[in-house]
ROVEXFI-903426 format. One record per residue (C-alpha): residue in one letter; x, z, y. Coordinates in Angstrom, 2 decimals, always signed. Example, Ala and Ser with C-alpha at 12.3 -4.5 7.8 and 13.67 -1.06 7.14 Angstrom:
# ROVEXFI-903426
+------+---------+---------+---------+
! rest !      px !      pz !      py !
+------+---------+---------+---------+
!    a !  +12.30 !   +7.80 !   -4.50 !
!    s !  +13.67 !   +7.14 !   -1.06 !
+------+---------+---------+---------+
END
This chain:
# ROVEXFI-903426
+------+---------+---------+---------+
! rest !      px !      pz !      py !
+------+---------+---------+---------+
!    m !  -10.41 !  +13.91 !  +37.80 !
!    t !   -9.66 !  +14.55 !  +34.13 !
!    t !  -11.20 !  +12.22 !  +31.56 !
!    t !  -12.60 !  +13.59 !  +28.35 !
!    v !  -10.98 !  +12.87 !  +25.01 !
!    n !  -13.92 !  +10.64 !  +24.05 !
!    a !  -13.53 !   +8.59 !  +27.23 !
!    r !   -9.79 !   +8.11 !  +26.63 !
!    v !  -10.41 !   +7.08 !  +23.02 !
!    q !  -13.13 !   +4.62 !  +24.09 !
!    k !  -10.83 !   +3.15 !  +26.75 !
!    h !   -7.98 !   +2.82 !  +24.26 !
!    r !  -10.23 !   +1.17 !  +21.65 !
!    a !  -11.66 !   -1.20 !  +24.26 !
!    a !   -8.13 !   -2.26 !  +25.22 !
!    l !   -7.28 !   -2.90 !  +21.58 !
!    r !  -10.47 !   -4.94 !  +21.11 !
!    d !   -9.63 !   -6.92 !  +24.25 !
!    a !   -6.25 !   -7.63 !  +22.66 !
!    g !   -8.04 !   -9.22 !  +19.71 !
!    l !   -7.82 !   -6.29 !  +17.30 !
!    r !  -10.58 !   -4.50 !  +15.45 !
!    l !  -10.85 !   -1.06 !  +13.94 !
!    v !  -10.63 !   -0.84 !  +10.17 !
!    q !  -11.02 !   +2.44 !   +8.33 !
!    l !   -9.71 !   +2.86 !   +4.79 !
!    w !  -10.20 !   +5.52 !   +2.18 !
!    v !   -6.92 !   +6.28 !   +0.47 !
!    p !   -5.99 !   +8.72 !   -2.29 !
!    d !   -5.40 !  +12.29 !   -1.14 !
!    t !   -1.75 !  +12.89 !   -1.96 !
!    r !   -2.25 !  +16.64 !   -1.45 !
!    r !   -4.53 !  +17.02 !   -4.46 !
!    p !   -2.92 !  +18.88 !   -7.36 !
!    d !   -3.89 !  +16.14 !   -9.83 !
!    f !   -2.36 !  +13.35 !   -7.72 !
!    p !   +1.05 !  +13.20 !   -9.50 !
!    a !   -0.58 !  +13.13 !  -12.93 !
!    e !   -2.91 !  +10.33 !  -11.85 !
!    c !   +0.07 !   +8.35 !  -10.51 !
!    r !   +1.84 !   +8.72 !  -13.85 !
!    r !   -1.31 !   +7.71 !  -15.74 !
!    q !   -1.78 !   +4.56 !  -13.68 !
!    s !   +1.95 !   +3.72 !  -13.81 !
!    r !   +1.90 !   +3.90 !  -17.60 !
!    i !   -1.08 !   +1.54 !  -17.73 !
!    v !   +0.70 !   -0.96 !  -15.48 !
!    a !   +3.98 !   -0.63 !  -17.39 !
!    q !   +2.21 !   -1.25 !  -20.70 !
!    a !   +0.44 !   -4.30 !  -19.28 !
!    d !   +3.73 !   -5.63 !  -17.88 !
!    f !   +5.54 !   -4.99 !  -21.17 !
!    s !   +2.97 !   -6.99 !  -23.14 !
!    d !   +2.99 !   -9.91 !  -20.68 !
!    i !   +5.90 !  -11.92 !  -22.08 !
!    e !   +5.34 !  -14.88 !  -19.76 !
!    t !   +5.69 !  -12.76 !  -16.63 !
!    q !   +8.69 !  -10.89 !  -18.07 !
!    t !  +10.42 !  -14.22 !  -18.74 !
!    l !   +9.65 !  -15.44 !  -15.22 !
!    l !  +11.04 !  -12.26 !  -13.66 !
!    e !  +14.19 !  -12.33 !  -15.77 !
!    e !  +14.80 !  -15.96 !  -14.81 !
!    a !  +14.24 !  -15.10 !  -11.13 !
!    l !  +16.86 !  -12.33 !  -11.34 !
!    h !  +19.49 !  -14.93 !  -12.08 !
!    d !  +18.86 !  -16.36 !   -8.60 !
!    v !  +19.62 !  -13.02 !   -6.91 !
!    e !  +23.24 !  -12.92 !   -5.78 !
!    g !  +25.16 !   -9.97 !   -7.20 !
!    w !  +22.49 !   -9.01 !   -9.75 !
!    t !  +23.76 !   -7.92 !  -13.14 !
!    e !  +21.81 !   -6.84 !  -16.18 !
+------+---------+---------+---------+
END
C-alpha cells in the first residue's frame, strides 16, 4: 500500500521529534531578486565603514593576526 506524501512527511517529522529535534522555519533574503547584489553591497559598505571607525577592534584584530602562523601583512 502506497503512503501519501503527507503521511511520509509526518512520519519523518515524528522521527526527528523523537530524536530530540524540532522544526524551525526561517525567512532568508531571496538571492534571486534583481536588487539583491546592490543590497549586499549597501550593507557591506555600512559594515566596512563601522569597522573602519572602530579603532579598538582594528587594533585587536591586527594583534591577533600576529598569532596566526604564516600570516604576513
